[in-house]
C-alpha positions, 0 to 999 in steps of 0.5 A: 550813698547820699544819706548824711545820717548814715555812718560807715564803720570799717575794719582795715588791715594793719597797713590801712590798704585793705578793707576787711569788714564793716557795718553802717549805723543809720539815724532815722530821718524823714528823707531816708527810711531806715533799711529795715523800713524798706525791707520789711514794709514789703511784707509788713507796713507796721514797721513804719509805725514802729519806727515812728514810735521810737522816733517819738521817744528819742533818736532811733536808728539801725545797725546794718550791713555787717560783714567780714571778709573770708581772710578774717572769718572765724576770728570774732570780728562780727561779734566785735563789729556788733559791739562797736556798732552799739558803741557808736550808736551811743557815741551818736547819742541815739536812744534806741537801735534796730537790727535785722538778723540772719538766724545765726547772728541773733544770739550775738545780737541778744548778747549785745542787748538787743531783744526780738521786736515781736510786734511786727512780722511773725513774732519778729521774724520774716521771710527775707531777703528771699523765700528760703531765708529768715530774718529776725528783727531786734531792738535795743530799746534804751542805749543809755542803760543796756539793761539786757546786755550780757555783762562782758558785752556791756562792759566792752560796749561802754568802754569803747563808747567812753574811750573811742580811740584805744588799742587793745588785744581782742580774743576770738575763736582763733586766738588773740589779735590786736586792734587800734580803735578810732570811733571819734566823731567830730563834735559838730556832728553829735551836738 
C-alpha cells in the first residue's frame, strides 16, 4: 500500500464500476523487498542474493498478485493479464522480471518468456504458501529481447508495450471479448 514502486493493473467492467481482475508489478528497491523475497526467504535466504544480482544488471522486479473474479473465469483473462504484466514491465523500462507461480500457471508464464529459476529452492520449486501447495519461481532475464517467449505471446506483449492505449478483440477459451487497454504511465514516472 505504501510502496511507491508497486503498480496495480486492474480489469474493470465496461461501466468501470466492478473490478474483475488484476495484478501488481513491483520494482525492486531497498526500502521494500519484492514479494518473492518476503515469501521465499522463509525457506531459502539465497533469494536475496539472486534479486541483488539482477539489480546489479539493471532494473528488476516482480509480477505478482494476479487474479480474476469467477464472473470472468475461463475467458482467458489470466493469460491476458500475464501478457499485460510483461508489457507493463517493458513500459516501466525494467530489464528483468520475477514471478512466483502455482503449478497450473507455470505453462502460461513460460509461454510469456519466463524460465524456471533453478538456483533457489528445490530446482525452483517451494512448498508455499502452505504445506500442501507448491510454487515455482520463474524469471524473464531480458525483457528487451523476450527470447524465450512464444511467438504469439511475444507479438502481443510487444504490441501492448508499443501501443499502451488501444481497443482489441481478444480470444479466450469461451470465445471473443472486446478490451479497451490503457497502460499509459506518466513520463515523469518512467524517466
